[in-house]
C-alpha positions in Angstrom: -30.1 -60.9 -69.6 -29.0 -63.2 -72.2 -27.9 -61.6 -75.1 -28.0 -63.4 -78.9 -24.8 -62.4 -79.9 -23.5 -65.2 -77.0 -26.3 -67.3 -78.0 -25.3 -67.5 -81.4 -21.8 -67.4 -81.6 -22.1 -71.5 -78.9 -24.0 -72.2 -82.1 -21.7 -72.0 -84.6 -18.2 -72.6 -82.6 -19.4 -74.2 -79.3 -22.8 -76.2 -80.0 -21.5 -78.8 -77.7 -20.1 -76.9 -74.7 -23.6 -75.1 -75.3 -25.8 -78.2 -74.9 -23.7 -79.2 -71.8 -24.7 -75.7 -70.1 -28.1 -76.2 -71.2 -28.4 -79.3 -70.0 -26.9 -79.8 -67.0 -29.3 -77.4 -65.3 -32.3 -78.1 -63.9 -33.2 -74.6 -64.0 -32.8 -74.7 -67.7 -35.3 -72.7 -68.7 -35.1 -70.0 -65.4 -30.9 -69.2 -66.4 -31.8 -68.4 -70.2 -34.1 -65.3 -69.2 -37.0 -68.1 -68.3 -36.2 -69.1 -71.8 -39.2 -68.2 -73.3 -37.2 -64.3 -73.6 -34.0 -65.3 -75.0 -33.4 -61.9 -77.4 -32.5 -62.3 -80.6 -31.8 -58.4 -81.6 -28.9 -57.4 -79.5 -25.7 -57.4 -81.4 -27.7 -58.6 -84.9 -29.3 -55.4 -86.9 -30.9 -58.6 -89.4 -33.2 -61.5 -88.1 -33.1 -64.5 -90.4 -35.1 -67.6 -90.3 -32.2 -69.5 -89.8 -31.5 -68.3 -86.3 -35.1 -68.3 -85.6 -34.6 -72.6 -86.0 -31.8 -72.3 -83.9 -33.7 -71.3 -81.0 -36.8 -73.5 -81.5 -34.4 -76.3 -82.1 -32.9 -75.9 -79.1 -36.5 -75.9 -77.6 -38.2 -79.1 -79.2 -34.6 -81.1 -77.9 -35.2 -79.8 -74.3 -38.4 -80.8 -74.5 -37.5 -84.5 -75.0 -35.1 -83.9 -71.8 -37.9 -84.5 -68.9 -39.4 -81.0 -69.3 -42.4 -82.8 -70.7 -42.9 -86.0 -69.6 -44.8 -89.0 -71.8 -46.2 -92.3 -70.4 -43.6 -95.3 -70.9 -46.5 -97.0 -73.7 -45.3 -94.5 -75.6 -42.0 -96.6 -76.1 -41.7 -100.3 -77.3 -39.2 -101.0 -75.5 -35.9 -99.2 -73.3 -34.2 -98.5 -76.6 -36.6 -97.0 -78.8 -35.3 -93.9 -80.1 -37.1 -90.3 -79.3 -38.7 -89.7 -82.8 -39.3 -85.7 -83.6 -41.7 -84.9 -86.8 -42.1 -82.4 -89.0 -45.2 -81.9 -91.0 -45.2 -79.3 -93.6 -42.6 -77.1 -95.0 -38.8 -78.9 -94.9 -36.8 -75.6 -94.1 -36.6 -76.6 -90.7 -35.3 -80.1 -91.2 -31.8 -79.9 -91.2 -31.5 -77.3 -88.5 -32.9 -79.6 -86.0 -31.5 -82.4 -87.3 -27.8 -81.0 -86.1 -28.9 -79.8 -82.9 -29.9 -83.2 -81.7 -27.6 -85.1 -83.5 -25.3 -87.3 -81.2 -27.6 -86.1 -77.7 -29.8 -87.8 -76.5 -33.4 -87.8 -74.4 -34.5 -88.8 -71.1 -33.6 -91.6 -69.9 -30.8 -92.2 -72.6 -32.6 -92.5 -75.8 -31.3 -91.5 -79.1 -33.3 -88.4 -80.6 -34.1 -88.8 -84.3 -35.9 -86.3 -86.9 -38.7 -87.9 -89.2 -40.5 -85.4 -92.0 -43.9 -86.8 -92.5 -46.7 -86.0 -94.4 -49.2 -88.1 -93.1 -49.5 -88.4 -89.1 -51.9 -91.3 -89.5 -49.2 -93.4 -90.5 -46.7 -92.5 -88.2 -48.0 -93.3 -84.8 -44.4 -93.5 -83.4 -43.9 -89.8 -83.4 -43.5 -88.1 -79.9 -43.1 -84.7 -80.7 -44.9 -83.5 -83.7 -43.9 -79.9 -84.9 -46.5 -78.8 -88.0 -45.0 -76.0 -89.9 -47.4 -72.2 -90.7 -47.8 -73.7 -93.9 -50.6 -76.4 -92.8 -52.1 -73.8 -91.0 -55.0 -74.6 -93.8 -55.1 -78.5 -92.3 -54.5 -77.5 -88.9 -58.0 -79.0 -87.5 -57.7 -82.2 -89.5 -53.7 -82.7 -88.1 -55.0 -82.4 -84.6 -57.8 -84.7 -85.0 -55.7 -87.3 -85.8 -52.9 -86.3 -83.0 -55.8 -86.8 -80.3 -55.3 -90.3 -81.0 -51.5 -90.2 -79.7 -49.6 -89.5 -76.8 -48.3 -87.1 -78.9 -46.5 -83.2 -78.2 -48.4 -81.1 -81.2 -45.9 -77.9 -81.3 -46.2 -74.6 -84.2 -45.7 -71.5 -84.4 -49.2 -71.0 -86.4 -51.0 -67.9 -84.8 -53.3 -69.1 -81.9 -52.2 -72.5 -81.8 -52.6 -73.4 -78.3 -56.8 -71.6 -78.5 -57.7 -73.8 -81.8 -56.5 -77.2 -79.5 -52.3 -77.1 -80.0 -50.3 -78.1 -76.8 -47.1 -75.3 -77.4 -47.1 -72.4 -79.5 -43.5 -70.6 -80.3 -44.6 -66.8 -80.8 -42.6 -63.7 -80.5 -43.0 -60.6 -78.7 -40.4 -57.6 -78.4 -38.2 -59.4 -81.0 -37.6 -62.8 -78.0 -39.0 -66.2 -78.5 -41.6 -66.8 -76.2 -43.9 -69.7 -75.9 -47.8 -70.4 -75.0 -48.8 -73.4 -73.3 -52.3 -75.3 -72.8 -52.2 -77.6 -70.2 -55.9 -79.1 -70.6 -54.8 -80.3 -74.3 -51.4 -81.8 -73.3 -53.0 -83.7 -70.2 -55.3 -85.0 -71.6 -52.7 -86.7 -74.1 -51.4 -88.5 -71.2 -48.7 -85.9 -70.6 -47.0 -84.1 -68.3 -45.6 -80.8 -68.2 -42.7 -79.9 -65.5 -43.8 -77.1 -62.9 -40.8 -74.9 -64.4 -41.8 -75.1 -68.0 -46.0 -74.2 -66.8 -44.6 -71.5 -64.8 -42.5 -69.0 -66.8 -45.4 -69.9 -70.3 -48.6 -68.1 -70.8 -50.9 -70.7 -70.1 -54.0 -70.9 -72.2 -57.4 -71.1 -70.5 -59.2 -74.5 -70.5 
């Protein structure tokens, strides 16, 4: 079992080393208890939002490392940065920016974080994380997202059942994720087989 005390220590004291360990293995998700079962409780009696954001930020970054593949047309040039967009509450932005700072996505692309208010004016996004604060606007956001090769991610309950692609959820003090592979493929995206193997798959 991958204990949270070790996980948290890497984030606070050796984050660069931690990234090398994560990115260096083709079986990253399986090594970290299949990455969908990172233990969030072991040595800490108090669970904080900051800890949860750190875990999810690593997930989002590693999606850019090849666990999700985008069509070549999603990038204007070889130097086009990989863009993770956030819509909704801004609590997640600083953690995510620190996570991707000086890191590279697949193909050696740089990774940037962009807080947006409206998706329609930001077709350059590759990942869109939708805050729970946007739940009332979810159907509208997902409808707009259909126009782009855009990976939609959220921790809104039943997100993948409502047309989202990847949903974070907590079960027995562990962060897990569900994938709607049908919606993902309709957008021209492809999930790595190892990612699908460990995810909860939403029926098409």
